[in-house]
LODRENRO-774041 format. One line per field, with one value per residue: x, y, z of N, C-alpha, C in turn; residue number from 1. Coordinates in steps of 0.05 Angstrom, whole numbers, plus 32768, in hexadecimal, padded with zeros to 4 digits. Example, Ala and Ser with C-alpha at 12.3 -4.5 7.8 and 13.67 -1.06 7.14 Angstrom:
n_X: 8108/8101;
n_Y: 7F8E/7FD3;
n_Z: 809C/808E;
ca_X: 80F6/8111;
ca_Y: 7FA6/7FEB;
ca_Z: 809C/808F;
c_X: 8108/8102;
c_Y: 7FBE/8001;
c_Z: 809C/809D;
k: 1/2;
END
This chain:
n_X: 866D/8679/869E/86CC/86EA/8703/8723/8756/875D/8773/8753/871E/8724/872E/86FF/86DC/86F0/86E4/86B0/86A0/86B3/8692/869A/868C/866C/8681/86B5/86C3/86D4/8707/8723/8725/8741/8773/8781/8784/87A9/87D6/87D7/87E0/8813/8832/882D/8849/887C/8888/8882/889F/88A3/8870/8867/8864/8831/8814/8825/8814;
n_Y: 88CE/8911/8921/8904/891E/8944/892E/8934/8966/8995/89B7/89A4/8973/897D/8996/896B/894B/896A/896A/8934/8924/893F/896F/89A0/89E0/8A0C/89FE/89F2/8A1E/8A30/8A01/89F5/8A23/8A18/89E6/89F8/8A1F/8A00/89E2/8A08/8A1C/89ED/89E4/8A12/8A08/89DA/89EB/8A1E/8A3F/8A54/8A79/8AAF/8AB7/8AB2/8ADA/8B07;
n_Z: 8761/876D/8792/8792/876D/878B/87B1/87BC/87CA/87FC/881D/8816/882A/885F/8871/8868/8890/88BD/88BE/88BD/88EF/8912/892B/895B/8949/895D/8964/8932/890F/8927/8920/88EB/88DC/88F1/88DD/88AA/88A7/88B3/8885/885F/886F/8869/8832/8821/8831/8812/87DF/87D0/87A5/879D/87C4/87B9/87AA/87DA/87F9/87E1;
ca_X: 866E/868B/86B1/86E3/86FB/8710/872F/8773/875A/8776/873D/8708/872A/872A/86E2/86CE/86F8/86D7/8691/869D/86BA/867B/86A5/8679/866D/8691/86D0/86CA/86E7/8724/872E/8729/8758/878C/8789/8787/87C4/87EB/87D9/87F0/882E/8840/8831/885E/8896/888C/8880/88A9/889F/8855/8866/885C/8812/8809/8830/8808;
ca_Y: 88E0/8926/8927/88F7/892E/8958/891F/893F/8983/8995/89C3/8993/895D/8989/899A/8950/893F/897A/8963/8918/8922/894A/8983/89B6/89F6/8A1F/89F8/89ED/8A35/8A2F/89E8/89FB/8A36/8A0A/89D3/8A04/8A2C/89EC/89D8/8A1C/8A1A/89D4/89E7/8A28/89FA/89C6/89FC/8A3A/8A53/8A60/8A8A/8AC9/8ABA/8AB3/8AF3/8B1D;
ca_Z: 8775/8768/87AA/878C/875E/879B/87C8/87C4/87D3/8818/882B/8814/883D/887C/8874/886C/88AA/88D4/88BB/88C6/890B/8920/893C/8961/8938/896E/8960/8913/8906/892C/8919/88CF/88D7/88FC/88C8/888E/88AD/88B2/8867/884F/8874/885D/8815/881C/8834/87FB/87C5/87D4/878D/879D/87DC/87B3/87A9/87F4/8805/87D2;
c_X: 8682/86A1/86CB/86F6/870C/871D/874A/8773/875A/875E/8725/870D/8725/870E/86D5/86D7/86E8/86BB/868F/86A3/86A4/8687/8690/867F/867E/86AF/86DB/86DC/8704/8733/8737/8742/8773/8794/8791/87A3/87D9/87EF/87E6/880B/8841/8842/8845/8879/889C/888E/8886/88A3/8885/8850/885E/883E/8807/880E/8821/87EF;
c_Y: 88F9/892B/8919/8906/893F/8948/8929/895A/8987/89A2/89B2/897C/8966/898B/8980/8945/894D/896D/8947/8914/8930/8961/899A/89CE/8A0A/8A18/89F5/8A06/8A32/8A16/89EA/8A0C/8A28/89F8/89E2/8A12/8A16/89E2/89EC/8A1C/8A03/89D6/89FC/8A19/89E7/89D5/8A19/8A4D/8A60/8A77/8AA7/8ACE/8ABF/8AD1/8B09/8B29;
c_Z: 8770/877B/87A4/877D/8772/87B3/87CF/87CD/87F0/8829/882C/8828/8859/887F/8877/8885/88BF/88D5/88C6/88E4/891E/8933/8940/8950/8944/8966/8942/8908/8909/8923/88F9/88C8/88DE/88E7/88AC/8891/88A9/8895/8858/8855/8869/883F/8810/881E/881E/87E2/87C9/87BD/878F/87B6/87D4/87B2/87C4/8800/87F7/87E4;
k: 1/2/3/4/5/6/7/8/9/10/11/12/13/14/15/16/17/18/19/20/21/22/23/24/25/26/27/28/29/30/31/32/33/34/35/36/37/38/39/40/41/42/43/44/45/46/47/48/49/50/51/52/53/54/55/56;
END
């Protein structure tokens, strides 16, 4: 299974969670953005050295 290669990828995990939960399409966008926003913020806090990439 190629999916095993991306198990630790935050975005891939979020996508799988959204699909597995059967979230309606109308809520998928907002849910993804919310989850992705939290992921980005947490990564910025954990890895401040990469903040320059996000601010670009």
